[in-house]
BAFI-3210 file (N, C-alpha, C; in Angstrom, 3 decimals, decimal comma, padded with zeros to 6 digits):
// residues 266
n [1|2|3|4|5|6|7|8|9|10|11|12|13|14|15|16|17|18|19|20|21|22|23|24|25|26|27|28|29|30|31|32|33|34|35|36|37|38|39|40|41|42|43|44|45|46|47|48|49|50|51|52|53|54|55|56|57|58|59|60|61|62|63|64|65|66|67|68|69|70|71|72|73|74|75|76|77|78|79|80|81|82|83|84|85|86|87|88|89|90|91|92|93|94|95|96|97|98|99|100|101|102|103|104|105|106|107|108|109|110|111|112|113|114|115|116|117|118|119|120|121|122|123|124|125|126|127|128|129|130|131|132|133|134|135|136|137|138|139|140|141|142|143|144|145|146|147|148|149|150|151|152|153|154|155|156|157|158|159|160|161|162|163|164|165|166|167|168|169|170|171|172|173|174|175|176|177|178|179|180|181|182|183|184|185|186|187|188|189|190|191|192|193|194|195|196|197|198|199|200|201|202|203|204|205|206|207|208|209|210|211|212|213|214|215|216|217|218|219|220|221|222|223|224|225|226|227|228|229|230|231|232|233|234|235|236|237|238|239|240|241|242|243|244|245|246|247|248|249|250|251|252|253|254|255|256|257|258|259|260|261|262|263|264|265|266]
n.u [034,998|034,604|037,250|037,091|037,423|040,299|040,067|037,420|037,031|038,305|036,852|034,532|035,268|035,952|033,687|032,156|033,524|033,487|030,652|030,545|031,938|030,311|027,938|028,792|029,310|026,928|025,777|027,055|027,111|026,715|029,263|029,944|029,261|028,202|027,151|025,369|023,614|022,528|020,867|019,008|019,290|020,388|021,148|019,355|020,644|023,089|022,454|024,799|026,499|024,546|023,204|020,611|017,353|015,085|011,654|009,451|011,037|012,614|010,381|010,116|009,402|007,180|007,818|007,066|005,598|005,703|003,584|002,855|000,400|-000,437|-000,685|-003,781|-005,672|-008,454|-011,549|-011,913|-009,467|-006,242|-006,074|-004,400|-003,611|-001,888|-000,582|-000,067|001,465|001,633|003,083|001,503|-001,046|-003,270|-002,826|-003,155|-004,723|-004,413|-005,307|-002,969|-003,088|-005,808|-008,956|-009,243|-010,436|-013,229|-016,309|-015,131|-013,546|-015,306|-016,462|-014,203|-013,533|-015,656|-015,677|-013,206|-012,221|-014,295|-013,492|-011,123|-011,726|-013,179|-011,507|-009,639|-011,063|-012,170|-009,647|-008,802|-009,382|-011,947|-014,313|-016,869|-018,342|-018,505|-021,569|-022,249|-019,447|-018,422|-016,432|-013,986|-014,257|-013,930|-011,413|-009,689|-010,177|-008,880|-006,142|-005,841|-005,778|-003,623|-001,381|-002,012|-001,208|001,498|002,479|001,765|003,401|005,742|005,757|004,215|001,679|-000,912|-001,740|-004,822|-007,382|-008,361|-006,088|-004,417|-001,991|-001,703|000,868|001,922|001,387|002,800|002,828|000,732|002,015|002,120|-000,033|001,089|001,485|000,410|000,967|-000,936|-001,671|-004,333|-005,693|-005,167|-007,945|-009,651|-011,264|-013,484|-012,635|-009,907|-007,130|-007,666|-006,412|-006,152|-004,594|-003,953|-003,625|-003,304|-003,892|-004,042|-006,944|-008,044|-008,810|-006,803|-005,710|-006,283|-005,778|-005,845|-003,565|-003,438|-005,629|-008,051|-006,888|-006,382|-007,907|-011,285|-011,161|-009,201|-010,342|-012,778|-011,642|-010,113|-012,127|-013,573|-011,867|-010,733|-013,104|-013,819|-011,696|-012,139|-014,588|-014,011|-012,055|-013,844|-015,736|-014,439|-014,605|-015,685|-017,875|-019,178|-020,626|-021,093|-019,425|-021,494|-021,642|-019,196|-019,225|-017,839|-015,317|-015,785|-016,601|-014,419|-012,859|-014,097|-013,844|-010,981|-010,425|-011,692|-010,372|-007,910|-008,702|-009,410|-006,904|-006,008|-007,281|-009,513]
n.v [-093,619|-090,522|-088,053|-084,762|-081,926|-079,799|-077,039|-076,771|-076,726|-074,236|-072,420|-072,514|-071,908|-069,368|-068,128|-068,270|-066,584|-064,208|-063,545|-063,567|-061,370|-059,388|-059,421|-058,661|-055,937|-054,929|-055,254|-053,618|-050,680|-047,113|-045,310|-042,619|-039,339|-037,473|-039,505|-040,637|-038,390|-037,900|-040,381|-039,761|-040,320|-038,629|-037,496|-035,222|-031,697|-030,355|-027,717|-024,912|-025,032|-023,367|-021,872|-022,285|-021,102|-019,807|-020,880|-018,620|-016,400|-014,297|-012,866|-009,549|-008,817|-006,857|-004,507|-004,875|-002,643|-000,461|002,036|004,843|006,861|010,024|010,973|011,774|013,745|013,331|013,996|011,734|010,635|009,702|008,788|006,690|005,407|002,756|001,301|-001,457|-001,830|-003,022|-003,175|-000,919|-001,460|-001,417|-003,647|-004,400|-002,872|-000,865|000,295|001,755|003,379|004,083|005,531|004,882|003,362|002,964|003,729|003,747|001,709|-000,105|001,101|001,518|-001,212|-001,993|-000,385|-000,244|-002,615|-002,629|-000,156|-000,983|-002,993|-001,561|000,252|-001,681|-002,380|-000,062|001,003|003,620|006,707|007,465|006,357|005,070|006,482|004,842|004,113|005,369|005,791|008,323|010,233|008,825|007,570|009,856|010,749|008,494|008,432|010,765|010,251|007,961|009,171|010,827|008,818|007,697|009,966|010,025|007,701|008,217|010,287|009,073|007,456|005,117|004,343|002,667|003,235|004,582|002,006|002,215|003,316|001,264|-000,195|001,862|002,628|004,705|007,301|009,587|009,348|011,496|014,265|013,826|015,361|018,163|018,386|021,026|023,703|025,679|028,901|030,600|033,853|035,786|035,686|037,914|037,360|037,747|036,442|035,948|035,495|033,606|031,464|029,432|026,644|024,901|021,690|020,884|019,090|019,294|020,084|019,365|019,271|017,850|017,881|019,825|022,311|024,489|027,042|029,102|029,957|030,771|031,235|030,125|030,225|029,517|029,563|027,847|025,187|025,470|025,614|023,380|021,657|022,468|023,094|020,552|019,183|021,371|020,970|018,427|018,575|020,577|018,985|017,043|018,289|019,926|022,468|025,892|025,829|024,816|023,657|025,729|024,960|023,906|026,245|027,362|029,724|032,270|031,283|029,519|030,930|032,597|030,700|029,633|031,916|032,354|029,934|030,281|032,451|030,918|028,995|030,762|031,390|029,378|029,033|027,514]
n.w [-049,800|-050,942|-051,167|-049,976|-052,230|-052,414|-053,480|-053,494|-050,627|-049,978|-051,332|-049,894|-047,418|-047,861|-048,537|-045,997|-044,643|-045,784|-045,248|-042,464|-041,968|-043,403|-041,752|-039,156|-039,795|-040,188|-037,670|-035,987|-033,898|-034,937|-034,558|-035,086|-034,630|-036,552|-038,369|-036,553|-035,943|-038,518|-038,794|-036,959|-034,287|-032,572|-029,239|-027,136|-027,019|-024,515|-022,299|-021,328|-018,140|-016,001|-017,512|-017,878|-017,920|-015,733|-015,066|-016,260|-015,320|-012,851|-010,855|-009,538|-006,377|-004,767|-001,973|001,443|003,787|006,674|007,675|009,935|010,862|011,941|015,385|016,739|018,673|020,471|022,163|024,108|024,111|022,697|019,250|016,883|013,701|012,077|009,056|007,183|004,089|000,866|-002,457|-002,911|-001,991|000,582|003,280|005,797|008,648|011,336|014,905|016,797|018,836|020,842|022,371|025,765|028,889|031,247|029,800|027,513|026,530|025,678|023,606|021,975|021,322|020,150|017,901|016,467|015,245|013,043|011,879|010,954|009,070|007,160|006,206|004,862|003,081|001,366|000,910|001,334|002,983|002,822|004,637|006,743|009,699|012,771|014,609|017,864|018,297|017,598|017,955|018,326|015,614|013,846|014,810|014,072|011,137|010,355|011,305|009,701|007,274|007,314|007,394|004,727|003,338|003,727|002,796|000,030|-000,389|-000,376|-002,526|-002,268|-003,221|-005,085|-008,793|-009,744|-010,721|-013,508|-014,466|-015,067|-017,182|-019,060|-019,913|-021,474|-020,742|-018,399|-014,771|-012,851|-010,967|-007,191|-005,189|-003,234|000,299|002,459|004,757|006,369|008,050|009,493|010,128|013,123|015,231|017,604|020,356|023,153|025,051|024,410|021,903|018,880|016,781|013,839|012,351|009,286|007,746|004,376|001,703|-001,793|-002,083|000,135|003,510|006,000|008,661|011,365|013,666|016,778|017,146|018,497|021,291|023,746|027,102|030,751|033,888|033,814|031,146|030,154|030,490|029,016|026,500|026,188|026,049|023,932|021,568|020,306|019,481|017,497|015,951|014,721|013,528|011,524|009,900|009,186|007,915|006,014|005,571|006,842|007,750|010,189|013,600|016,525|019,557|022,371|024,863|024,587|023,154|022,107|021,626|019,529|017,551|017,172|016,207|013,818|012,287|012,196|010,806|008,442|007,087|006,624|004,846|002,918|002,028|001,070|-001,136|-000,964]
ca.u [034,399|035,121|037,815|036,795|038,464|040,803|039,611|035,897|037,157|038,721|035,628|033,332|035,691|035,990|032,257|031,853|034,475|032,717|029,420|030,605|032,281|029,014|027,028|029,264|029,227|025,514|025,267|027,919|026,227|027,508|030,223|030,482|028,459|027,525|026,144|024,175|022,745|021,745|019,821|017,808|019,415|021,311|020,730|019,151|021,815|022,838|022,872|026,089|026,124|024,080|022,292|019,062|016,610|014,094|010,563|008,866|011,859|012,258|009,733|010,629|008,110|006,838|008,206|006,101|006,394|004,435|003,406|002,073|-000,234|-000,256|-001,435|-004,965|-006,341|-009,796|-012,194|-011,971|-008,231|-005,528|-006,139|-003,371|-003,525|-000,813|-000,990|000,841|001,258|002,469|002,640|000,645|-002,154|-003,293|-003,056|-003,637|-004,939|-004,550|-005,167|-002,173|-003,497|-007,325|-009,526|-009,634|-010,947|-014,598|-016,979|-014,270|-012,822|-016,099|-016,602|-013,100|-013,469|-016,676|-015,651|-011,770|-012,171|-014,846|-012,811|-009,924|-012,236|-013,621|-010,350|-009,127|-012,413|-012,262|-008,436|-008,973|-009,997|-013,453|-015,260|-018,126|-018,098|-019,365|-022,349|-021,881|-018,202|-018,079|-015,239|-012,867|-014,186|-013,330|-009,895|-009,289|-010,082|-007,803|-004,843|-005,572|-005,602|-002,410|-000,928|-002,264|-000,639|002,712|002,697|001,774|004,298|006,980|005,498|003,948|000,374|-000,797|-002,503|-006,465|-007,626|-008,435|-004,842|-003,624|-001,755|-001,383|002,182|002,420|001,209|003,521|002,227|000,623|002,714|001,145|-000,413|001,884|000,901|000,651|000,582|-001,720|-002,092|-005,272|-005,423|-005,568|-009,445|-009,712|-012,419|-013,906|-011,557|-008,506|-007,293|-007,780|-005,809|-006,244|-003,656|-004,550|-002,669|-004,034|-003,469|-004,756|-008,083|-008,931|-008,224|-006,197|-005,459|-006,888|-005,605|-005,785|-002,185|-003,935|-006,846|-008,027|-006,491|-006,278|-009,146|-012,094|-011,158|-008,565|-011,171|-013,679|-010,839|-009,755|-013,393|-014,086|-010,987|-010,937|-014,446|-013,865|-010,932|-012,742|-015,543|-013,382|-011,606|-015,062|-016,728|-013,685|-015,021|-015,791|-019,491|-019,293|-021,480|-020,410|-019,651|-022,266|-020,611|-017,783|-019,577|-016,875|-014,045|-016,112|-016,899|-013,402|-012,230|-014,683|-013,374|-009,767|-010,521|-012,057|-009,338|-007,101|-009,248|-009,197|-005,417|-005,598|-008,039|-010,876]
ca.v [-092,342|-089,521|-087,060|-083,359|-081,189|-078,652|-075,795|-076,741|-076,295|-072,835|-071,486|-072,587|-071,106|-067,946|-067,605|-067,986|-065,389|-062,922|-063,553|-063,105|-059,688|-058,613|-059,367|-057,765|-054,610|-054,735|-055,083|-052,489|-049,211|-045,953|-044,410|-041,181|-038,326|-037,289|-040,601|-041,014|-037,461|-038,296|-041,333|-039,058|-040,753|-037,840|-036,883|-033,764|-030,993|-030,024|-026,329|-024,767|-024,859|-021,969|-020,978|-022,730|-019,920|-020,368|-020,741|-017,518|-015,570|-014,118|-011,610|-008,602|-008,930|-005,687|-004,602|-004,677|-001,731|-000,017|003,652|005,160|008,102|011,133|011,003|012,584|014,078|013,337|014,347|010,657|010,035|009,839|007,911|006,672|004,437|002,416|000,550|-002,084|-001,693|-004,153|-003,043|000,331|-001,857|-001,714|-005,129|-004,268|-001,482|-001,427|001,485|001,400|004,098|004,426|005,887|003,513|003,631|003,194|003,259|003,849|000,490|-000,918|001,744|000,986|-002,879|-002,221|000,619|-000,103|-003,706|-002,233|000,647|-001,467|-003,563|-000,513|000,822|-002,683|-002,547|001,024|001,371|005,016|007,435|007,565|005,271|005,588|006,464|003,790|004,548|005,470|006,064|009,255|010,888|007,568|007,404|010,954|010,674|007,334|008,842|011,770|009,650|007,162|010,171|011,222|007,731|007,594|011,114|009,952|006,642|008,777|011,007|008,259|006,662|003,662|004,112|002,218|004,007|003,888|001,062|002,600|003,721|000,162|-000,567|002,852|003,256|005,752|008,614|009,669|009,451|012,960|014,391|013,842|016,696|018,452|018,929|022,766|024,031|027,239|029,417|031,717|035,081|035,722|036,302|038,442|037,175|038,399|035,934|035,931|035,380|032,258|031,176|028,083|026,244|023,767|020,859|020,879|018,280|019,291|021,048|018,492|019,293|016,666|018,481|021,279|022,577|025,987|027,431|029,872|029,817|031,348|030,197|030,950|030,092|028,637|029,352|026,771|024,123|025,708|025,422|021,989|020,767|022,767|022,916|019,274|019,113|021,972|020,538|017,391|019,334|021,157|018,110|016,189|019,296|020,437|024,097|026,709|025,529|023,903|024,055|026,121|023,965|024,550|026,704|027,830|030,416|033,077|030,427|028,702|032,325|032,943|029,752|029,868|033,290|032,297|028,905|030,732|032,883|029,966|028,483|031,365|031,682|027,869|028,825|026,916]
ca.w [-049,846|-051,824|-050,507|-050,446|-053,365|-051,694|-054,021|-052,914|-049,329|-049,967|-051,724|-049,070|-046,248|-048,051|-048,448|-044,751|-043,846|-046,019|-044,946|-041,217|-042,083|-043,592|-040,444|-038,240|-040,132|-040,294|-036,345|-035,252|-033,797|-035,632|-033,457|-035,862|-034,109|-037,656|-038,855|-035,613|-036,066|-039,657|-038,453|-036,067|-032,990|-031,980|-027,904|-027,007|-026,729|-022,782|-022,070|-020,745|-016,796|-015,236|-018,396|-017,822|-017,535|-014,618|-015,577|-015,934|-014,813|-011,420|-010,729|-008,371|-005,237|-004,115|-000,655|002,396|004,703|007,743|007,855|011,025|010,950|013,015|016,796|016,630|020,087|020,639|023,623|024,897|024,347|021,286|018,067|015,786|012,808|011,533|008,130|006,286|002,992|000,063|-003,727|-003,107|-001,346|002,095|003,499|007,189|009,199|013,009|015,624|017,785|020,076|020,996|023,753|026,837|030,298|031,331|028,494|026,045|026,296|025,233|022,105|021,186|021,116|019,110|016,701|015,774|014,126|011,973|011,242|010,270|007,992|006,315|005,529|003,499|002,004|000,707|000,288|001,423|004,254|002,763|005,476|007,489|011,277|013,697|015,215|019,008|018,451|016,578|018,040|017,820|014,091|013,260|015,002|013,169|009,724|010,418|011,212|008,524|005,941|007,208|006,984|003,367|002,816|003,966|001,786|-001,040|-000,858|-000,661|-003,730|-002,187|-003,387|-006,433|-009,629|-009,715|-011,568|-014,712|-015,153|-015,266|-018,485|-019,684|-019,466|-022,118|-020,090|-017,191|-013,660|-012,221|-009,699|-006,161|-004,649|-001,938|001,608|002,532|006,323|006,172|009,036|009,156|010,982|014,432|015,594|018,751|021,080|024,314|026,328|024,169|020,451|018,456|015,516|013,382|011,296|008,627|006,716|003,547|000,542|-002,670|-001,690|001,236|004,872|006,716|009,830|011,613|015,151|017,164|017,547|019,778|021,982|025,160|028,342|032,023|034,390|033,319|029,820|029,850|030,581|027,712|025,343|026,104|025,586|022,652|020,507|019,753|018,882|016,387|015,148|014,072|012,547|010,288|008,963|008,354|006,826|004,720|005,332|008,104|007,998|011,441|014,513|017,382|020,639|023,446|026,235|024,197|022,006|021,717|021,159|018,370|016,537|016,630|015,345|012,587|011,466|011,666|009,913|006,975|006,618|006,368|003,776|001,632|001,554|000,531|-002,329|-000,804]
c.u [035,140|035,820|037,360|038,050|038,947|040,263|038,097|036,109|037,472|037,735|034,833|034,039|035,610|034,588|031,911|032,508|033,954|031,461|029,314|030,735|031,004|027,879|027,586|029,196|027,833|025,228|026,194|027,120|027,409|027,865|030,262|029,217|027,665|026,626|025,128|023,243|021,813|020,735|018,865|018,036|020,158|020,587|020,476|020,347|021,821|023,363|024,058|025,617|025,810|023,386|021,016|018,279|015,343|012,548|009,798|009,719|011,722|011,774|009,870|009,229|008,291|007,154|007,075|006,452|005,017|004,604|002,220|001,457|000,061|-001,126|-002,780|-005,629|-007,707|-010,594|-011,939|-010,574|-007,647|-005,931|-004,830|-003,533|-002,254|-001,383|000,244|000,477|002,156|001,974|001,726|-000,696|-002,236|-003,615|-003,430|-003,618|-005,082|-004,509|-004,205|-002,303|-005,057|-007,698|-009,665|-010,021|-012,301|-015,264|-016,187|-013,647|-013,954|-016,535|-015,359|-013,068|-014,642|-016,232|-014,186|-011,992|-013,254|-014,207|-011,717|-010,525|-012,635|-012,413|-009,611|-010,026|-012,222|-010,915|-008,286|-009,244|-011,367|-014,361|-016,275|-017,702|-019,093|-019,983|-021,997|-020,519|-017,793|-016,738|-013,950|-012,943|-013,633|-011,625|-009,168|-009,246|-008,915|-006,349|-004,527|-005,235|-004,095|-001,179|-000,686|-001,421|000,821|003,143|002,693|003,078|005,734|006,748|005,120|002,485|000,237|-001,719|-003,919|-006,364|-007,844|-007,338|-003,825|-003,038|-001,433|-000,176|002,800|002,407|001,855|002,500|001,961|001,531|001,803|001,076|000,439|001,066|001,253|000,270|000,122|-002,220|-003,181|-005,029|-005,839|-007,050|-009,464|-011,270|-012,364|-012,931|-010,347|-008,365|-007,316|-007,199|-005,877|-005,110|-004,075|-003,394|-003,681|-003,350|-004,153|-005,767|-008,709|-007,991|-008,033|-005,730|-005,841|-006,308|-005,477|-004,253|-002,520|-005,350|-007,162|-007,815|-006,384|-007,661|-009,891|-011,976|-010,173|-009,310|-012,222|-012,749|-010,544|-011,030|-013,592|-013,214|-011,037|-011,911|-014,297|-012,739|-011,448|-013,771|-015,258|-012,731|-012,748|-015,614|-016,029|-014,034|-015,122|-017,290|-019,630|-019,948|-020,368|-020,373|-020,442|-021,086|-019,439|-018,320|-018,490|-015,750|-014,540|-016,419|-015,367|-012,577|-012,675|-014,136|-011,870|-009,615|-010,872|-011,209|-008,106|-007,346|-009,322|-007,760|-005,164|-006,499|-009,358|-011,987]
c.v [-091,391|-088,441|-085,779|-082,611|-080,016|-077,405|-075,708|-076,072|-074,789|-071,927|-071,452|-071,532|-069,467|-067,003|-067,386|-066,921|-064,220|-062,568|-063,227|-061,634|-058,820|-058,369|-058,806|-056,375|-053,949|-054,458|-053,988|-051,192|-048,181|-045,356|-043,002|-040,294|-037,965|-038,453|-040,595|-039,727|-037,588|-039,179|-040,973|-039,766|-039,877|-037,588|-035,433|-033,206|-030,548|-028,493|-026,062|-024,599|-023,507|-021,225|-021,325|-021,676|-020,470|-020,287|-019,669|-016,406|-015,148|-012,944|-010,874|-008,460|-007,251|-005,566|-004,278|-003,624|-001,186|001,509|003,950|006,712|009,248|010,699|011,986|012,586|014,201|013,783|013,238|010,072|009,960|008,589|007,918|005,330|003,921|001,358|-000,374|-002,325|-002,570|-003,661|-001,893|-000,017|-001,717|-003,041|-005,295|-002,995|-001,874|000,188|000,987|002,305|004,224|004,784|004,629|004,177|003,658|002,638|003,302|002,575|-000,403|-000,419|001,222|-000,505|-002,908|-001,439|000,299|-001,395|-003,107|-001,249|000,199|-002,202|-002,769|-000,070|-000,230|-002,670|-001,198|001,325|002,762|005,200|007,382|006,190|005,898|005,645|005,239|004,362|004,513|005,812|007,183|010,033|009,904|007,532|008,431|010,945|009,537|007,598|009,756|011,181|008,547|007,935|010,559|010,075|007,661|008,619|010,729|008,611|007,334|009,612|010,320|007,653|005,261|003,539|003,673|003,375|003,438|002,909|001,262|003,106|002,655|-000,125|000,560|003,498|004,338|006,953|008,457|009,916|011,192|013,007|014,390|015,257|017,033|018,983|020,239|022,757|025,712|027,660|030,768|032,877|034,763|036,376|036,518|038,140|037,926|037,822|035,590|035,508|034,017|032,264|029,664|028,154|025,082|023,019|020,494|020,080|018,267|020,389|020,490|018,987|018,093|016,749|019,766|021,402|024,113|025,820|028,414|029,815|030,409|030,431|031,043|030,750|029,016|028,487|028,124|025,473|024,308|025,194|023,875|021,238|021,159|022,667|021,552|018,745|019,975|021,595|019,232|017,729|019,616|020,162|017,492|016,927|019,811|021,906|024,718|026,600|024,371|024,480|024,573|025,155|024,654|024,799|027,265|028,767|031,275|032,426|029,963|029,721|032,380|031,876|029,539|031,028|032,980|031,018|029,241|031,533|032,100|029,204|029,345|031,857|030,368|027,911|027,856|027,689]
c.w [-050,504|-050,778|-051,050|-051,367|-052,482|-052,327|-053,375|-051,541|-049,186|-050,367|-050,516|-047,626|-046,509|-048,211|-046,930|-044,216|-044,238|-045,498|-043,162|-041,238|-042,199|-042,495|-039,455|-038,489|-039,802|-038,769|-035,778|-035,180|-034,592|-034,451|-034,043|-035,478|-035,267|-038,245|-037,794|-035,776|-037,343|-039,682|-037,741|-034,697|-032,039|-030,236|-027,908|-026,307|-025,012|-022,920|-021,191|-019,201|-016,312|-016,186|-018,603|-017,331|-016,784|-015,544|-015,295|-015,492|-013,379|-011,347|-009,300|-007,481|-004,826|-002,702|000,222|003,405|005,646|007,701|008,962|010,744|012,010|014,373|016,693|018,075|019,948|022,016|024,465|024,867|022,434|020,497|017,283|015,265|012,198|010,405|007,706|005,042|001,974|-001,503|-004,001|-002,545|-000,160|002,491|005,002|007,770|010,756|013,790|016,647|018,842|019,942|022,424|024,457|028,089|030,390|030,193|027,267|025,721|025,405|023,769|021,459|020,399|019,940|017,682|015,934|015,011|013,000|011,141|010,249|008,981|006,891|005,443|004,503|002,643|000,831|000,165|000,455|002,859|004,203|003,403|006,400|009,010|011,932|014,500|016,812|019,260|017,753|016,692|017,593|016,387|013,501|013,491|014,229|011,730|009,579|010,471|010,083|007,147|006,083|007,147|005,315|002,629|002,871|002,929|000,372|-001,351|-000,999|-002,065|-003,311|-002,094|-004,842|-007,226|-009,338|-010,808|-013,132|-015,149|-015,518|-016,723|-019,394|-019,581|-020,331|-021,586|-018,681|-015,930|-013,315|-010,985|-008,330|-005,543|-003,372|-000,839|001,833|004,098|005,828|007,466|008,860|010,185|012,209|014,748|017,048|019,215|022,535|025,343|025,765|022,455|020,294|017,168|014,987|012,316|010,541|007,946|005,778|002,205|-000,560|-002,400|-000,292|002,581|005,493|007,788|010,113|013,172|015,338|017,722|018,903|019,982|023,279|026,256|029,495|032,723|033,839|031,832|029,206|029,645|029,540|026,829|025,214|025,734|024,154|021,118|019,833|018,906|017,239|015,263|013,993|012,943|011,532|009,312|008,265|007,715|005,705|004,412|006,670|008,278|009,186|012,214|015,666|018,693|021,773|024,480|025,885|022,939|021,393|021,032|019,610|017,119|016,189|015,706|014,018|011,711|011,134|010,705|008,558|006,518|006,209|004,829|002,513|001,265|000,715|-000,875|-002,278|-000,522]
res [m|k|k|s|h|p|i|r|r|f|v|l|a|s|a|a|t|v|s|g|i|v|l|l|l|a|l|k|p|a|s|d|p|a|a|a|a|a|q|g|g|a|a|p|q|q|t|a|a|g|q|e|a|p|q|g|g|s|a|q|q|s|g|t|r|t|v|a|g|d|v|v|k|t|q|y|g|p|v|q|v|q|l|t|m|s|g|g|k|i|t|k|a|d|a|v|q|a|p|k|g|g|t|s|d|q|k|t|a|l|a|v|p|k|l|n|q|e|t|l|t|a|q|s|a|d|i|d|a|v|s|g|a|t|y|t|s|d|g|y|k|q|s|l|q|s|a|l|d|k|a|k|a|a|g|g|t|s|e|p|s|g|a|a|g|s|s|a|s|p|k|a|p|a|a|q|a|r|i|i|t|g|k|i|a|q|t|q|y|g|p|v|q|v|r|l|s|v|t|g|t|k|i|t|k|a|e|a|v|q|a|p|s|g|g|r|s|t|e|i|t|g|n|a|v|p|k|l|n|q|e|a|v|a|a|g|s|a|d|i|d|a|v|s|g|a|t|y|t|s|a|g|y|k|e|s|l|q|s|a|l|d|k|a|g|g]
***
């Protein structure tokens, strides 16, 4: 048997060693970041801690607040409306005071839920009176309007829908509420003087700061004045009906009311 030549064994061993080195280099993963990036295998970069922006950002929510209107006295009892508002919109309306006792319980239970719903729909005090509950409806509307006036004065009402997006034009200043007192009207049974709360050109509240009193006049005044106040607000003028049984008081009321309106420019 022939013996292997030493040179041949050396050449074969050298060739095997070179082949092994080449194979190892081919299989070794790239550890150089630059080389890895060049080969398209770079992992996505991580953002610094706390720098991830939340999706959509953090929208500032409009605060919810409660606004109570004035207490309005009606022939059958006081009425007061309370509003819950969010972002300038009425989200809830409720009568925290309303006539009660006797048939008033039934009328209140019938009228108030309808008035509350109408308020949410209209988003204003321009709502219809509920049939059979005229006095409660009028008192509700007066108190509602006063609550809206308070919210508007505090900047809590939204712009009309047509103004949305027109940020170029500044907001018109809210109309200021004014208190105007009419002249004293002398009647056969005593003086009558009317005081109005006026916002813009609208009467939001009417009251008699002077009226006949003493004896039967006290009873007549207690019956007539609340009706005249409500009619003045509803009519927005002095074109109101006299209360039966209180002709002189009604005439004096209308005279003083007209003088107040003249002062207001209405």
